[in-house]
C-alpha positions as CSV (number, residue, x, y, z in Angstrom):
1,M,83.7,76.5,150.9
2,L,83.5,73.4,149.0
3,Y,80.6,71.1,150.4
4,D,78.7,74.0,152.0
5,S,75.5,73.0,149.7
6,L,75.9,69.2,150.6
7,T,74.6,67.4,153.7
8,V,77.1,65.7,155.9
9,Q,75.5,62.3,154.6
10,E,76.2,63.1,151.1
11,V,79.8,63.5,151.8
12,V,80.5,61.1,154.5
13,D,80.3,57.4,154.0
14,S,79.1,56.7,157.7
15,E,78.6,52.9,156.8
16,S,82.4,52.4,155.8
17,S,83.5,54.6,158.9
18,A,81.5,52.3,161.2
19,E,83.0,49.1,159.7
20,F,86.4,50.4,160.1
21,L,85.6,51.4,163.5
22,K,84.5,48.0,164.4
23,E,87.5,46.2,162.8
24,A,89.9,48.6,164.9
25,T,88.2,47.9,168.2
26,K,88.7,44.1,167.4
27,L,92.5,44.7,167.0
28,A,93.1,47.2,169.7
29,T,91.8,47.5,173.5
30,S,89.9,50.4,174.8
31,R,92.9,51.0,177.0
32,E,95.3,51.0,174.2
33,L,93.3,53.6,172.2
34,E,92.8,55.7,175.2
35,N,96.7,55.7,175.7
36,I,97.3,56.7,172.1
37,A,94.6,59.5,172.7
38,Q,96.7,60.8,175.8
39,R,99.9,60.8,173.7
40,L,98.0,62.7,170.8
41,E,97.1,65.3,173.3
42,A,100.5,65.4,174.8
43,K,102.0,65.9,171.2
44,Q,99.5,68.9,170.5
45,E,100.3,70.4,173.8
46,L,104.2,70.0,172.6
47,F,103.7,71.7,169.5
48,A,101.5,74.4,170.8
49,E,104.4,75.2,173.5
50,L,107.3,75.1,171.1
51,L,105.5,76.9,168.3
52,A,104.0,79.8,170.2
53,P,105.4,83.2,168.8
54,R,107.8,84.1,171.4
55,R,109.2,80.4,172.0
56,L,109.5,79.8,168.4
57,A,111.6,83.0,167.8
58,A,114.2,81.7,170.2
59,L,113.9,78.0,169.7
60,A,117.2,76.0,169.7
61,K,118.3,73.2,167.2
62,T,117.7,70.6,169.8
63,D,114.1,71.8,170.1
64,F,113.5,71.9,166.4
65,V,115.0,68.2,166.1
66,L,112.5,67.3,169.3
67,L,109.7,68.9,167.4
68,L,110.5,67.2,164.1
69,S,111.1,63.8,165.7
70,H,107.2,63.7,166.3
71,V,106.6,64.1,162.5
72,F,106.5,60.4,161.2
73,S,107.9,61.0,157.6
74,I,110.4,63.3,159.0
75,R,111.7,62.1,162.1
76,R,114.8,60.2,160.6
77,K,115.7,63.1,158.5
78,A,115.3,65.9,161.1
79,R,119.0,66.6,161.8
80,K,119.8,66.2,158.0
81,L,116.9,68.5,157.1
82,L,118.0,71.3,159.7
83,R,121.5,70.9,158.5
84,L,120.5,71.5,154.7
85,V,118.2,74.1,155.3
86,G,119.6,75.9,158.4
87,V,118.0,76.5,161.5
88,E,117.3,80.2,160.9
89,P,115.8,79.7,157.5
90,F,113.6,76.7,158.8
91,R,112.6,79.1,161.7
92,Q,111.6,81.8,159.3
93,Q,109.8,79.4,156.9
94,T,107.7,78.1,160.0
95,Q,106.9,81.6,161.3
96,E,105.7,82.6,157.9
97,L,103.6,79.5,157.6
98,L,102.1,79.8,161.2
99,Y,101.8,83.7,161.5
100,G,102.4,85.1,157.9
101,K,100.0,87.3,156.1
102,G,97.6,86.2,153.6
103,D,95.4,82.9,153.2
104,V,96.9,79.8,155.1
105,A,96.4,77.9,151.9
106,D,98.8,80.0,149.9
107,R,101.2,80.2,152.9
108,F,101.1,76.3,152.9
109,E,101.9,76.1,149.3
110,C,104.6,78.5,149.7
111,F,106.1,76.5,152.6
112,V,106.1,73.3,150.5
113,T,107.7,75.1,147.7
114,A,110.5,76.5,149.8
115,F,111.7,73.1,150.3
116,E,112.1,72.0,146.8
117,G,115.5,70.1,146.2
118,R,115.8,69.4,150.0
119,L,112.6,67.5,150.7
120,D,110.5,65.8,148.5
121,E,106.8,67.3,147.8
122,R,105.1,64.5,150.0
123,R,107.3,65.0,152.9
124,A,107.2,68.8,152.8
125,I,103.2,68.6,152.7
126,N,103.3,66.3,155.6
127,L,105.5,68.7,157.5
128,A,103.6,72.0,156.7
129,S,100.3,70.1,157.6
130,E,101.6,68.7,161.0
131,L,103.2,72.0,162.0
132,L,100.1,73.8,161.2
133,H,97.5,71.3,162.5
134,F,99.3,70.2,165.9
135,H,99.9,74.1,166.5
136,D,96.2,74.7,166.3
137,P,94.1,71.5,165.7
138,D,90.7,73.2,165.6
139,Q,92.0,75.9,163.1
140,Y,94.0,73.8,160.6
141,C,93.6,70.4,159.1
142,L,95.7,67.5,159.1
143,W,96.5,66.6,155.5
144,T,99.4,63.8,155.4
145,N,99.9,61.3,152.6
146,W,98.3,58.6,154.9
147,V,95.3,60.8,155.2
148,W,95.3,61.2,151.3
149,D,98.1,60.8,148.7
150,P,97.1,62.8,145.5
151,A,99.7,60.9,143.6
152,T,98.1,57.5,144.2
153,G,94.7,58.5,145.4
154,S,95.1,56.3,148.4
155,G,94.8,57.2,152.1
156,A,92.2,57.1,154.7
157,L,90.1,60.0,153.8
158,P,88.8,58.3,150.6
159,M,87.8,55.3,152.5
160,V,85.4,57.2,154.5
161,V,83.8,59.5,152.1
162,Q,81.1,58.9,149.5
163,E,82.4,57.9,146.2
164,G,82.7,60.8,143.9
165,V,83.4,63.3,146.5
166,E,86.2,65.7,145.3
167,I,89.2,66.0,147.7
168,G,91.4,66.8,144.9
169,G,92.4,70.2,143.3
170,A,94.4,72.1,140.6
171,S,97.0,73.2,143.2
172,T,98.6,72.3,146.7
173,A,96.8,75.3,148.0
174,E,93.4,74.0,146.5
175,R,94.0,70.6,147.6
176,Y,94.7,71.6,151.1
177,C,91.4,73.6,151.3
178,N,89.3,70.8,149.9
179,V,90.9,68.0,152.3
180,G,90.3,70.2,155.0
181,A,86.6,70.8,154.1
182,A,86.0,66.9,153.8
183,L,87.8,66.4,157.3
184,L,85.4,68.7,158.8
185,Q,82.4,66.8,157.6
186,V,84.1,63.6,158.8
187,N,84.5,65.2,162.2
188,E,80.8,66.2,162.2
189,V,79.6,62.8,161.7
190,G,81.1,61.9,165.3
191,H,82.5,58.6,164.7
192,A,85.7,60.0,166.3
193,R,84.0,60.2,169.6
194,N,83.4,56.6,169.7
195,I,87.2,55.7,169.6
196,S,89.0,58.9,170.7
197,G,89.1,58.4,174.4
198,N,90.4,61.8,175.7
199,A,91.1,63.0,172.2
200,T,88.5,65.5,171.3
201,G,87.4,67.5,168.3
202,M,89.9,67.2,165.3
203,L,92.4,65.1,167.5
204,G,89.7,62.6,167.8
205,T,89.3,62.5,164.0
206,N,93.0,62.1,163.6
207,L,92.9,58.9,165.7
208,L,89.9,57.8,163.7
209,L,91.6,58.1,160.3
210,A,94.8,56.7,161.7
211,C,92.8,53.6,162.7
212,V,91.3,53.3,159.4
213,H,94.8,53.6,157.8
214,A,96.1,51.0,160.0
215,V,93.1,48.4,159.6
216,Y,93.6,48.7,155.8
217,M,97.5,48.2,156.0
218,Y,97.0,45.5,158.4
219,T,94.6,43.7,156.2
220,V,96.5,44.0,153.1
221,F,100.0,43.1,154.8
222,R,98.3,40.0,156.2
223,L,96.9,39.0,153.0
224,K,100.1,39.6,151.0
225,L,103.1,39.0,153.2
226,S,104.6,35.7,154.2
227,D,104.0,34.3,157.6
228,E,107.5,35.2,158.5
229,F,107.0,38.9,157.8
230,N,103.6,38.6,159.6
231,R,105.3,37.8,162.7
232,I,107.3,40.8,162.8
233,L,104.5,43.1,161.6
234,P,103.6,45.5,164.6
235,E,100.1,45.3,166.1
236,L,97.4,47.9,165.2
237,P,97.9,50.1,168.1
238,E,101.9,50.5,167.2
239,L,100.9,51.2,163.6
240,V,98.6,54.0,164.7
241,E,100.9,55.5,167.2
242,R,103.8,55.4,164.5
243,V,101.5,57.3,161.7
244,L,100.6,59.9,164.4
245,G,104.2,60.6,165.4
246,V,103.4,59.5,169.1
247,H,105.0,56.0,169.3
248,K,106.9,55.8,172.8
249,M,106.0,59.4,173.6
250,E,106.0,60.0,177.2
251,V,102.8,61.2,179.1
252,A,102.9,62.9,182.1
253,A,100.9,61.3,185.1
254,S,97.7,63.0,185.7
255,G,96.7,64.2,189.4
């Protein structure tokens, strides 16, 4: 696998990660980050429940809409997408993505290709990645356009890896593998544990990267937008919640 011969320090820019972490904790309280972590875990539990093999085989349209409402770039298009694709074809594509034969990167690319003409490639990649990742976050990586956008080179991941680290590739499948390898290294550094609250493992890394993205967006907006627009700009916790697809998500009370 890519980076197997490199140390974590050669891949991950720990100094940049720490700086983004510092800025995030200035813009969000520990309680706010804890709440986001709880919502993130609730999202993962929802996806794991709805995407379990037997449940997925019998999932109703309303459940698919619920599922897609927690995918940031899809949520407003959920009903339209299901209408264009059809519930049964969407179910079949999802089953093949999650449980099909062959390498997951190839299944990932096939899923993205299957939606050509009905969903732009960026959103199709986001959707495939969220379905895989939140179904099993320790097994599959989260590659969305805010993590890394190959069209623009932007995203949270390039901000926390060393300059020159390759996260691209010649195909969607290859890029998925390379992004996943880099994310595992970021996770290993352990910065996620300093910000994630209850979110452990790769869910904590999701929260870290969402904070990196939000800090960057927050800084850019504050510099470029007028005071009028800045007044209506969401605070950092809300920006993080939105990109993670957990804004206003209900969390069951513990105990």
